[in-house]
Each structure stands twice: as C-alpha cells, then as structure tokens.
C-alpha positions as semicolon CSV with decimal commas, in nm:
position;residue;x (nm);y (nm);z (nm)
1;M;7,936;5,230;-2,970
2;A;7,572;5,302;-2,903
3;K;7,482;5,506;-2,600
4;H;7,210;5,392;-2,369
5;G;6,956;5,618;-2,207
6;K;7,029;5,764;-1,871
7;H;6,954;5,515;-1,592
8;Y;6,691;5,614;-1,326
9;S;6,747;5,498;-0,977
10;S;6,452;5,408;-0,754
11;A;6,507;5,715;-0,539
12;R;6,505;5,937;-0,842
13;S;6,187;5,773;-0,967
14;R;6,010;5,842;-0,638
15;K;6,127;6,202;-0,644
16;T;5,987;6,246;-0,991
17;S;5,654;6,093;-0,886
18;R;5,622;6,338;-0,598
19;K;5,679;6,624;-0,835
20;V;5,410;6,492;-1,066
21;S;5,170;6,459;-0,775
22;D;5,242;6,809;-0,656
23;A;5,188;6,936;-1,005
24;T;4,857;6,750;-1,034
25;I;4,716;6,880;-0,710
26;G;4,849;7,226;-0,774
27;T;4,659;7,251;-1,101
28;H;4,329;7,221;-0,910
29;V;4,387;7,497;-0,659
30;A;4,100;7,743;-0,680
31;H;4,178;8,095;-0,795
32;G;4,203;8,344;-0,515
33;A;4,336;8,104;-0,255
34;S;4,500;8,245;0,051
35;G;4,853;8,367;0,016
36;A;4,999;8,115;0,252
37;R;4,838;7,828;0,073
38;A;4,922;7,973;-0,266
39;A;5,282;8,019;-0,165
40;S;5,301;7,656;-0,067
41;Q;5,202;7,546;-0,415
42;P;5,469;7,547;-0,685
43;K;5,427;7,801;-0,960
44;S;5,560;7,563;-1,216
45;V;5,735;7,234;-1,255
46;S;6,060;7,199;-1,444
47;Y;6,237;6,886;-1,552
48;S;6,594;6,812;-1,647
49;N;6,513;6,727;-2,004
50;A;6,227;6,703;-2,251
51;R;6,195;6,326;-2,220
52;I;6,125;6,340;-1,848
53;S;5,886;6,627;-1,902
54;E;5,693;6,423;-2,155
55;R;5,672;6,127;-1,915
56;A;5,554;6,353;-1,634
57;S;5,290;6,497;-1,861
58;E;5,163;6,147;-1,947
59;S;5,158;6,046;-1,582
60;H;4,972;6,363;-1,497
61;L;4,705;6,291;-1,753
62;D;4,656;5,932;-1,625
63;T;4,566;6,054;-1,278
64;F;4,256;6,244;-1,386
65;M;3,932;6,093;-1,248
66;P;3,665;5,967;-1,489
67;T;3,345;6,159;-1,544
68;A;3,108;6,104;-1,250
69;T;2,766;5,951;-1,329
70;S;2,599;6,048;-1,000
71;G;2,539;6,409;-1,100
72;E;2,800;6,543;-0,861
73;D;3,112;6,734;-0,963
74;M;3,441;6,553;-1,004
75;A;3,593;6,679;-0,680
76;S;3,296;6,556;-0,473
77;Y;3,295;6,221;-0,649
78;R;3,670;6,184;-0,592
79;R;3,636;6,264;-0,221
80;R;3,348;6,024;-0,177
81;S;3,507;5,739;-0,368
82;Q;3,830;5,769;-0,173
83;Q;3,657;5,745;0,165
84;R;3,704;5,425;0,359
85;R;3,332;5,376;0,418
86;Y;3,262;5,386;0,046
87;I;3,525;5,124;-0,028
88;E;3,407;4,899;0,256
89;S;3,046;4,941;0,140
90;M;3,134;4,833;-0,210
91;Q;3,328;4,536;-0,079
92;R;3,041;4,442;0,154
93;K;2,789;4,453;-0,130
94;A;3,016;4,237;-0,339
95;R;3,043;3,984;-0,056
96;I;2,663;3,984;-0,009
97;R;2,614;3,921;-0,381
98;R;2,856;3,632;-0,367
99;I;2,687;3,487;-0,055
100;L;2,338;3,521;-0,206
101;T;2,456;3,350;-0,520
102;V;2,598;3,061;-0,319
103;V;2,285;3,035;-0,101
104;L;2,058;3,037;-0,406
105;A;2,263;2,765;-0,564
106;L;2,244;2,560;-0,244
107;V;1,867;2,611;-0,222
108;V;1,821;2,491;-0,577
109;V;2,042;2,189;-0,515
110;A;1,865;2,114;-0,185
111;G;1,522;2,151;-0,349
112;V;1,614;1,910;-0,621
113;A;1,760;1,669;-0,366
114;L;1,456;1,695;-0,136
115;G;1,216;1,651;-0,426
116;A;1,402;1,346;-0,544
117;G;1,420;1,217;-0,186
118;W;1,046;1,272;-0,128
119;L;0,959;1,092;-0,448
120;A;1,194;0,812;-0,354
121;F;1,035;0,795;-0,004
122;R;0,684;0,774;-0,147
123;G;0,796;0,515;-0,397
124;V;0,952;0,296;-0,127
125;L;0,648;0,341;0,100
126;G;0,409;0,249;-0,179
127;S;0,619;-0,053;-0,273
128;Q;0,632;-0,167;0,090
129;M;0,250;-0,166;0,115
130;A;0,185;-0,331;-0,223
131;L;0,019;-0,671;-0,241
132;H;0,275;-0,951;-0,260
133;D;0,201;-1,305;-0,377
134;S;-0,170;-1,225;-0,405
135;N;-0,417;-1,283;-0,687
136;A;-0,662;-1,026;-0,547
137;L;-0,636;-0,801;-0,855
138;E;-0,808;-1,076;-1,055
139;A;-1,129;-1,025;-0,856
140;L;-1,125;-0,657;-0,757
141;S;-1,341;-0,412;-0,953
142;T;-1,286;-0,049;-1,047
143;P;-1,544;0,181;-0,886
144;A;-1,747;0,410;-1,109
145;E;-1,764;0,781;-1,043
146;D;-1,983;0,868;-0,741
147;E;-2,027;0,496;-0,665
148;T;-2,008;0,368;-0,308
149;V;-1,660;0,220;-0,267
150;Y;-1,625;-0,111;-0,080
151;T;-1,290;-0,206;0,073
152;L;-1,237;-0,550;0,221
153;V;-1,013;-0,573;0,528
154;T;-0,893;-0,918;0,635
155;A;-0,669;-1,013;0,927
156;E;-0,531;-1,334;1,072
157;L;-0,528;-1,318;1,450
158;G;-0,354;-1,647;1,515
159;A;-0,439;-1,859;1,820
160;V;-0,295;-1,928;2,163
161;A;-0,286;-2,301;2,085
162;A;-0,268;-2,507;1,767
163;P;-0,606;-2,683;1,819
164;L;-0,776;-2,340;1,815
165;E;-0,617;-2,237;1,487
166;Q;-0,852;-2,218;1,188
167;E;-0,797;-2,176;0,817
168;G;-0,815;-1,833;0,660
169;P;-0,868;-1,486;0,810
170;D;-1,016;-1,455;1,158
171;M;-1,137;-1,096;1,116
172;I;-1,323;-0,978;0,805
173;L;-1,446;-0,621;0,773
174;L;-1,620;-0,446;0,487
175;V;-1,568;-0,068;0,475
176;A;-1,836;0,121;0,281
177;E;-1,737;0,467;0,161
178;D;-2,012;0,688;0,021
179;R;-1,857;1,029;-0,045
180;T;-2,169;1,167;-0,210
181;A;-2,356;1,141;0,122
182;N;-2,039;1,175;0,335
183;V;-2,111;0,839;0,501
184;C;-1,864;0,571;0,607
185;A;-1,958;0,239;0,770
186;I;-1,757;-0,061;0,894
187;I;-1,944;-0,393;0,878
188;S;-1,806;-0,697;1,057
189;I;-1,859;-1,022;0,863
190;P;-1,815;-1,355;1,049
191;A;-1,530;-1,571;0,923
192;S;-1,762;-1,873;0,963
193;L;-2,037;-1,719;0,745
194;K;-2,212;-1,985;0,538
195;V;-2,160;-1,906;0,169
196;T;-2,228;-2,095;-0,151
197;V;-2,026;-2,037;-0,468
198;D;-2,073;-2,262;-0,774
199;N;-2,266;-2,518;-0,565
200;D;-1,979;-2,528;-0,315
201;T;-2,102;-2,444;0,037
202;R;-1,851;-2,379;0,313
203;R;-1,723;-2,127;0,566
204;L;-1,627;-1,792;0,421
205;A;-1,274;-1,811;0,566
206;D;-1,222;-2,153;0,404
207;M;-1,276;-1,988;0,067
208;A;-0,938;-1,821;0,116
209;Q;-0,773;-2,155;0,034
210;G;-0,812;-2,053;-0,331
211;G;-0,631;-1,725;-0,265
212;D;-0,750;-1,372;-0,206
213;A;-0,941;-1,372;-0,536
214;S;-1,154;-1,667;-0,421
215;L;-1,231;-1,499;-0,090
216;I;-1,329;-1,176;-0,265
217;S;-1,550;-1,363;-0,512
218;A;-1,725;-1,544;-0,226
219;I;-1,800;-1,216;-0,049
220;E;-1,926;-1,063;-0,374
221;S;-2,148;-1,367;-0,424
222;Y;-2,298;-1,323;-0,076
223;T;-2,329;-0,944;-0,068
224;K;-2,420;-0,896;-0,437
225;L;-2,179;-0,601;-0,429
226;D;-1,854;-0,528;-0,611
227;I;-1,542;-0,525;-0,395
228;H;-1,304;-0,252;-0,510
229;H;-1,005;-0,270;-0,274
230;L;-0,831;-0,508;-0,033
231;I;-0,627;-0,444;0,282
232;K;-0,467;-0,762;0,410
233;L;-0,296;-0,832;0,743
234;D;-0,115;-1,158;0,809
235;E;-0,065;-1,324;1,146
236;G;0,133;-1,100;1,378
237;D;0,061;-0,781;1,184
238;I;-0,199;-0,640;1,421
239;A;0,031;-0,689;1,720
240;G;0,310;-0,524;1,519
241;I;0,093;-0,221;1,439
242;V;-0,016;-0,169;1,799
243;D;0,338;-0,206;1,933
244;A;0,472;0,030;1,664
245;F;0,223;0,298;1,766
246;G;0,276;0,230;2,133
247;D;-0,023;0,432;2,249
248;V;-0,341;0,265;2,120
249;E;-0,621;0,325;2,370
250;L;-0,920;0,088;2,388
251;N;-1,241;0,114;2,588
252;F;-1,359;-0,212;2,745
253;D;-1,732;-0,213;2,824
254;Q;-1,704;-0,578;2,931
255;V;-1,440;-0,771;3,121
256;I;-1,186;-0,928;2,884
257;D;-1,084;-1,258;3,042
258;D;-1,080;-1,544;2,792
259;Q;-0,813;-1,813;2,827
260;N;-0,872;-1,918;2,468
261;A;-0,794;-1,563;2,355
262;G;-0,481;-1,489;2,560
263;D;-0,338;-1,443;2,905
264;V;-0,417;-1,071;2,928
265;Y;-0,693;-0,959;3,166
266;Y;-0,873;-0,626;3,134
267;P;-1,152;-0,512;3,369
268;I;-1,411;-0,263;3,250
269;G;-1,248;0,070;3,169
270;T;-1,017;0,244;2,922
271;Y;-0,659;0,124;2,882
272;V;-0,355;0,171;2,660
273;V;-0,291;-0,176;2,518
274;N;0,009;-0,348;2,367
275;G;0,007;-0,593;2,076
276;Q;-0,081;-0,899;2,282
277;G;-0,351;-0,709;2,467
278;A;-0,509;-0,607;2,136
279;L;-0,503;-0,967;2,010
280;T;-0,671;-1,090;2,328
281;Y;-0,940;-0,825;2,287
282;L;-1,005;-0,925;1,925
283;R;-1,007;-1,302;1,991
284;A;-1,222;-1,299;2,306
285;N;-1,579;-1,425;2,259
286;N;-1,691;-1,524;2,609
287;L;-1,890;-1,202;2,620
288;H;-2,253;-1,115;2,698
289;M;-2,363;-1,181;2,340
290;G;-2,080;-1,413;2,247
291;K;-1,936;-1,379;1,899
292;N;-2,179;-1,104;1,810
293;D;-2,001;-0,882;2,065
294;Q;-1,667;-1,008;1,937
295;M;-1,752;-0,887;1,585
296;I;-1,858;-0,548;1,721
297;N;-1,526;-0,526;1,907
298;Q;-1,336;-0,599;1,586
299;A;-1,518;-0,327;1,395
300;N;-1,465;-0,078;1,679
301;F;-1,095;-0,166;1,690
302;A;-1,058;-0,080;1,322
303;K;-1,234;0,251;1,386
304;T;-1,001;0,322;1,679
305;L;-0,690;0,263;1,466
306;L;-0,830;0,484;1,191
307;G;-0,892;0,765;1,439
308;R;-0,544;0,718;1,587
309;M;-0,383;0,772;1,245
310;V;-0,607;1,048;1,112
311;G;-0,579;1,252;1,433
312;S;-0,204;1,216;1,473
313;E;0,002;1,535;1,514
314;R;0,276;1,373;1,307
315;G;0,044;1,344;1,011
316;F;-0,121;1,046;0,846
317;T;0,165;0,975;0,604
318;A;0,420;0,968;0,885
319;E;0,203;0,725;1,082
320;L;0,158;0,515;0,772
321;E;0,534;0,493;0,728
322;T;0,556;0,360;1,085
323;I;0,337;0,058;1,008
324;D;0,384;0,006;0,633
325;E;0,551;-0,332;0,685
326;Y;0,247;-0,471;0,867
327;F;-0,016;-0,470;0,591
328;Q;-0,060;-0,506;0,216
329;T;-0,305;-0,330;-0,013
330;D;-0,381;-0,249;-0,373
331;L;-0,455;0,110;-0,269
332;S;-0,194;0,368;-0,367
333;L;-0,035;0,600;-0,114
334;S;-0,222;0,895;-0,265
335;A;-0,554;0,709;-0,237
336;L;-0,492;0,630;0,130
337;E;-0,399;0,991;0,200
338;D;-0,712;1,111;0,020
339;F;-0,929;0,873;0,223
340;A;-0,770;0,991;0,549
341;K;-0,829;1,355;0,451
342;W;-1,197;1,280;0,381
343;I;-1,238;1,097;0,713
344;G;-1,081;1,395;0,887
345;E;-1,336;1,624;0,723
346;I;-1,646;1,420;0,816
347;G;-1,507;1,319;1,156
348;V;-1,404;0,971;1,269
349;E;-1,687;0,974;1,523
350;S;-1,937;0,968;1,235
351;V;-1,809;0,627;1,115
352;S;-2,065;0,361;1,212
353;C;-1,991;0,001;1,314
354;S;-2,232;-0,286;1,247
355;V;-2,243;-0,666;1,224
356;V;-2,411;-0,891;0,972
357;P;-2,740;-1,009;1,127
358;G;-2,766;-1,382;1,182
359;Y;-2,692;-1,664;1,424
360;Y;-2,432;-1,935;1,487
361;T;-2,508;-2,303;1,453
362;V;-2,317;-2,630;1,443
363;T;-2,336;-2,864;1,146
364;S;-2,142;-3,148;0,990
365;D;-2,289;-3,093;0,644
366;V;-2,025;-2,844;0,534
367;V;-1,667;-2,937;0,454
368;G;-1,413;-2,713;0,623
369;T;-1,183;-2,658;0,917
370;S;-1,470;-2,606;1,161
371;D;-1,823;-2,741;1,207
372;E;-1,944;-2,400;1,327
373;L;-2,139;-2,190;1,080
374;F;-2,287;-1,843;1,091
375;V;-2,619;-1,825;0,911
376;S;-2,711;-1,481;0,782
377;K;-3,070;-1,369;0,835
378;S;-3,050;-1,061;0,617
379;P;-3,301;-1,096;0,330
380;E;-3,066;-0,918;0,092
381;F;-2,728;-0,788;0,198
382;A;-2,758;-0,495;-0,041
383;E;-3,078;-0,389;0,139
384;F;-2,903;-0,432;0,472
385;M;-2,618;-0,212;0,350
386;E;-2,863;0,048;0,225
387;T;-3,019;0,058;0,570
388;I;-2,677;0,090;0,733
389;L;-2,568;0,373;0,504
390;V;-2,896;0,563;0,542
391;S;-2,890;0,529;0,921
392;S;-2,524;0,632;0,930
393;E;-2,612;0,942;0,730
394;T;-2,878;1,042;0,981
395;D;-2,728;0,958;1,318
396;G;-2,419;0,743;1,264
397;N;-2,567;0,452;1,458
398;A;-2,829;0,179;1,425
399;P;-3,146;0,220;1,215
400;A;-3,402;0,468;1,342
401;T;-3,633;0,358;1,622
402;I;-3,942;0,175;1,498
403;Q;-4,282;0,274;1,632
404;A;-4,416;-0,017;1,837
405;A;-4,752;-0,177;1,747
406;D;-5,043;-0,247;1,976
407;P;-4,973;-0,581;2,158
408;T;-5,334;-0,696;2,106
409;S;-5,312;-0,658;1,726
410;F;-5,090;-0,962;1,655
411;T;-4,990;-1,305;1,784
412;V;-4,657;-1,426;1,923
413;E;-4,503;-1,774;1,904
414;I;-4,233;-1,841;2,166
415;R;-3,940;-2,084;2,136
416;N;-3,672;-2,137;2,399
417;G;-3,333;-2,136;2,224
418;T;-3,138;-2,201;2,546
419;D;-3,105;-2,474;2,809
420;I;-3,251;-2,240;3,072
421;M;-3,543;-2,433;3,216
422;G;-3,881;-2,256;3,209
423;A;-3,756;-1,951;3,017
424;G;-4,021;-1,994;2,747
425;K;-4,315;-2,042;2,982
426;T;-4,208;-1,755;3,211
427;T;-4,172;-1,521;2,915
428;A;-4,510;-1,624;2,774
429;E;-4,684;-1,551;3,103
430;A;-4,518;-1,211;3,133
431;L;-4,608;-1,110;2,777
432;A;-4,967;-1,232;2,817
433;A;-5,002;-1,019;3,129
434;L;-4,897;-0,720;2,918
435;G;-5,172;-0,789;2,663
436;F;-4,980;-0,988;2,400
437;R;-5,165;-1,274;2,229
438;I;-4,951;-1,586;2,277
439;A;-5,002;-1,844;1,999
440;D;-4,768;-2,123;2,114
441;V;-4,480;-2,197;2,351
442;G;-4,207;-2,458;2,306
443;N;-3,838;-2,528;2,255
444;A;-3,628;-2,437;1,953
445;E;-3,469;-2,718;1,751
446;Q;-3,129;-2,623;1,894
447;Q;-3,035;-2,451;2,216
448;V;-2,751;-2,244;2,065
449;Y;-2,889;-1,893;2,044
450;D;-2,658;-1,634;2,201
451;E;-2,911;-1,354;2,165
452;T;-3,288;-1,319;2,166
453;L;-3,442;-1,281;1,820
454;V;-3,783;-1,138;1,734
455;I;-3,880;-1,248;1,384
456;F;-4,168;-1,118;1,171
457;H;-4,354;-1,218;0,853
458;T;-4,405;-1,051;0,518
459;S;-4,590;-1,165;0,205
460;N;-4,294;-1,388;0,119
461;T;-4,412;-1,638;0,384
462;P;-4,741;-1,820;0,437
463;A;-5,026;-1,618;0,583
464;P;-5,040;-1,635;0,964
465;A;-5,271;-1,891;1,123
466;P;-5,273;-1,822;1,495
467;E;-5,297;-2,102;1,748
468;P;-5,512;-2,079;2,063
469;V;-5,421;-1,790;2,291
470;L;-5,309;-1,816;2,655
471;D;-5,485;-1,624;2,930
472;E;-5,315;-1,428;3,208
473;N;-5,242;-1,754;3,394
474;G;-5,075;-1,906;3,090
475;E;-5,366;-2,142;3,020
476;V;-5,482;-2,206;2,665
477;I;-5,823;-2,053;2,594
478;D;-6,059;-2,076;2,299
479;T;-5,996;-1,775;2,080
480;G;-6,329;-1,797;1,896
481;E;-6,404;-1,457;1,752
482;G;-6,082;-1,327;1,891
483;E;-5,891;-1,513;1,622
484;S;-6,094;-1,352;1,349
485;A;-6,050;-1,020;1,519
486;N;-5,674;-1,073;1,525
487;E;-5,664;-1,161;1,154
488;N;-5,870;-0,854;1,077
489;A;-5,636;-0,639;1,288
490;A;-5,334;-0,771;1,098
491;G;-5,501;-0,704;0,764
492;D;-5,614;-0,360;0,875
493;A;-5,264;-0,272;0,988
494;V;-5,109;-0,356;0,650
495;Q;-5,394;-0,189;0,463
496;G;-5,353;0,120;0,678
497;Q;-4,983;0,134;0,598
498;Q;-5,057;0,093;0,227
499;Q;-5,313;0,371;0,231
500;A;-5,086;0,599;0,428
501;S;-4,798;0,547;0,188
502;G;-5,009;0,517;-0,128
503;A;-4,850;0,176;-0,196
504;A;-4,952;0,024;-0,528
505;T;-4,658;-0,173;-0,666
506;P;-4,544;-0,509;-0,518
507;E;-4,228;-0,339;-0,390
508;E;-4,427;-0,072;-0,210
509;K;-4,664;-0,334;-0,067
510;L;-4,370;-0,537;0,065
511;A;-4,217;-0,225;0,220
512;A;-4,544;-0,151;0,399
513;E;-4,564;-0,509;0,528
514;R;-4,208;-0,486;0,657
515;E;-4,290;-0,170;0,845
516;V;-4,584;-0,346;1,013
517;G;-4,372;-0,652;1,098
518;Q;-4,094;-0,438;1,241
519;S;-4,336;-0,243;1,456
520;R;-4,477;-0,568;1,599
521;A;-4,131;-0,707;1,671
522;Q;-4,035;-0,378;1,833
523;A;-4,333;-0,403;2,068
524;V;-4,203;-0,741;2,192
525;I;-3,850;-0,604;2,234
526;D;-3,979;-0,305;2,429
527;A;-4,166;-0,538;2,663
528;L;-3,870;-0,775;2,717
529;G;-3,591;-0,520;2,725
530;I;-3,381;-0,745;2,500
531;G;-3,390;-0,882;2,146
532;R;-3,313;-0,794;1,789
533;V;-3,558;-0,749;1,500
534;V;-3,520;-1,002;1,217
535;E;-3,716;-1,056;0,896
536;G;-3,778;-1,429;0,888
537;D;-3,894;-1,505;0,535
538;M;-3,583;-1,696;0,432
539;Y;-3,480;-1,895;0,740
540;Y;-3,776;-1,957;0,970
541;S;-4,110;-2,127;0,947
542;F;-4,386;-2,024;1,189
543;D;-4,758;-1,953;1,180
544;A;-4,797;-1,660;1,420
545;D;-4,734;-1,299;1,325
546;V;-4,414;-1,288;1,532
547;L;-4,171;-1,562;1,637
548;L;-3,977;-1,502;1,959
549;I;-3,662;-1,715;2,005
550;I;-3,517;-1,672;2,353
551;G;-3,136;-1,652;2,365
552;Y;-2,876;-1,669;2,640
553;D;-2,915;-1,296;2,698
554;Y;-3,249;-1,391;2,856
555;K;-3,365;-1,214;3,169
556;P;-3,706;-1,247;3,335
557;V;-3,947;-0,965;3,264
558;V;-3,989;-0,756;3,577
C-alpha cells in the first residue's frame, strides 16, 4: 500500500510562511547591526525535512524584488513601491488614462454626429428655400467672373378686397451687385411697367401668367440685362417674415393711412411693425408723390430686412433658418451667406435705393388685368443702371448734383399736368420774373402727373424752335433778335461743352448735349424747388429747349 506525503494543515502552512519571511528579511540585515537588533534576528532557519527546506528555499527566491529601472537601489525602490501614495498615484494615473480614452472617443463620436447633423441641417435649409413648381431656371443666366450680378426679387402683397387684386407680383425689385466696385443698388420696378415682348405689349406683372421664366424674359427685354438669380415671395410670405422676426423697425417719413392698403395707421415716426403693418406700408400709395413714393418704400423695406439679417447677433444663417419657409430662390445657402458677408463688409448703409424713372397713365390699348400703365422715360435702362451704380459708388445716393445753366440761355415750354386751375400760368409768371425765357404755356394731354417733370432735348430730337417769349407780366412779346440770341446761346453752350471735353465722336457729342440739357433742367428745378430731370427724346415732343410738366406736387414759387 502506497504511502502518501505528510499532510500540512493550514496552521502549519502559515507557520512555515512566517519562518520564510523571517529568513528573507534576516538575510538583508546590514553587517554590524546593533546587538539587540542582531539578537532578534535568527541565525539560521531549520526545517523538519529536506522537502520542506527545498520549498522554503523556492519561496524565498520568489520574494526577491526585480531590478529597479529608476537608478535607485533595490531597497529604496522596494520602500517607494510599497508606499500607499505610490500605489494610489499609479491607480489614479490609470483611471485618468481610462477617462481620457473615453472622453476622446466621445469627442470623436460627437464630432462625427455634429458634422453629419450640420450637413443635414444645411441640406434641409437649402431644400426648403429651393424653387418649387417654377420654370425660372429656363430663363436665368450664369454670371461671368467679375460681372455685375442681377437678382430679381418678386413679391405678391395681396389686397384688402378682391376688386383690388391684380395678376402677378405687386412688388418687383432688381438688386445689382458689383463686387469689383463694392457697390450694391436696389431698383424698384413698377408692376404696371409697359413692356413689349414678341410684339405683345402688356403690364410687366401680367407677363407672369407664362410663369417665372416669362416674367424674367420680359424684364431682360426691357432692361437689356441678363438676370442671374430669382428670389420669389408668394402672398402672405412678407407678413410671415416680419412676424417671424418680431422686431422689424420701419421709419415713416409720411403718414401711412390708406384704406385700400389696410386698416393700420402710422403717423410720422419710427415703429416696430407686425406683418399686417408691413403689408399696409408696402401697399399704400396715397402719398405725396403717389406710387413713386410707394416704390421707394418697397426698395427701402428690402434694405431694412437685409440690414436686420446681416446685423443680427444670432448670425445670418440662423436668421435665414427662421424665415426659410417664406421664400424660394435658386441661390444656394453658401451663395446667400457669401452675399451677406460681403454686405456686412461694405455696410448696409451703402446700399442705394432707386426707382425706374417714368410716369403712370391710363389706357385701354393694352390687354391685362388693369388699364393703368407705367411708361418708362429712361432712354436706355442699361445707361440708367450705369448711372445708379456710379453714383452709389461715390455717395450711395442719387446722381451727383448738376451745375445749373443760366436761365436766359434757353427757353421753357410749360404744360399743366394737373387739374389745379392756373398752375401753368402762375408758374410761367414766376419763372419769367426770375429771367427764364418762356416759350409757351398750356395744358398737358392728360392731367395724371403725380410729380413735376423737367424734360430736355438732345440731338435725337428736332432742333428747338422757340415760340414768342413772355415778359415779366406774362404777356407775349416779340422776341426779334432775342430768338436768334437764344439759338446762338444754345449752340454756344453745346460747343463749349464739346471743346471742354474734346468731344469728337457721336457718342461724345451726345454726352456733351446731355450735360447741357441736364444743367438747363436743373436750373428750372432749382427755381421751383420741385421736379425731376428727364431726357425726353423717346416720349415727348416739344419745340423749346426744356419742357416743364407740372405735377400734383405743385407748389407756387415764393
């Protein structure tokens, strides 16, 4: 029968371990230790048999510390590594490494999520603003590098009553963006502008019956410019934008009280308006200069909204997200942000606002939803735009002041374009007393002129043939030599301008004639205190040097 090894109890095992520990420590006691301490250490360790001795020896060897890498001796390393602070420090570093790893992973995940979310946000925002059910892309052009960019803005304002509702957009703005010269201009174009496309003459707004592409083509036909972008607002969108912002501030330089525009009343001053208040402001036309002032108000409103968004503390993109459901455009989100950044750099206050020069008339010759037409008096819209952009570059406002001509150097024909009795005769007498040579006085064909116009000739019209001149009492007198003197003065004025400018080509000659005509018209305006300069080659027939049509802004000369 085989014998098994001697069994070790747990108590005996612990006793053996203590002996091993004592032996291990005792082997490191320095030579020459004190007697008391030396006596406390065992001289030797004995075991009951060889097997236990061998095990003790193995256990003793396993307790030796590894070679230290810190340059310190083994005893110092052992003491340091067994200190509580060292262990806690190692554990703390391990925890910090684990935390940093987790945080880094979370940052990476969050970055990916935010990037994907931002891209998704921009995608949704861009999709929300995109043109829907529009054929505008068929007519829009791509701007060339460094070319002035033209953006068409159209809006339907609706009406307070069905009989006042008209077809097509009620507000049409053309935004010119010349980044080379850092110039931006907003031009208000009447919805009832008379345009002709393919022998079809009608109101501009009525052209929208063929879709946005037809409207764009009609504007391009009139302006002789390429339209590059479209921003479109349907009925209710403007009110939605203003209410979404909640703090749109408008300055009223005239009382807004038009029952055909809305029930809101605003005295002169600055007010924070709501959506309905903004619509009333944009629809109202019972103003000093009628619909001309209305168009100016519409352009100024667009400028106000632009400034509200560009100057927002929330940022342009955040403001855009607030109103993205209220307009449609072919412009990308990045393009809109780039435009806003540019406007912020040049300053919103530098953006100029203008209206297409012309007058309103009533006719039944044009098929459409209204018998009211706006007739443009600009000789070439491209030239008008060039003037606007140049003047905006210099002072941000209207064209530079024209030097007035000598009143005795030209003749004036006066027509009363209102139903104000005696306005023509009174004006003629006042101008004659100031030295102007009055050629004729009478009534205009229609008494529908909201503003006073002062119209001049160039070589595109027949040479002037002055009528007899009135004296200080308004009586017709024989001009005799005075007529020849007047003709000579007119010729000398043009010749002087040509010599001063070295004009030789037909274009230069025409430019010199325009300068003379403008200076004459300006002299009349300075004397009256009212009026607007118009080149009359295309729309008016008169024999004098200057034609004065009195409008409802008439006031007697003091």
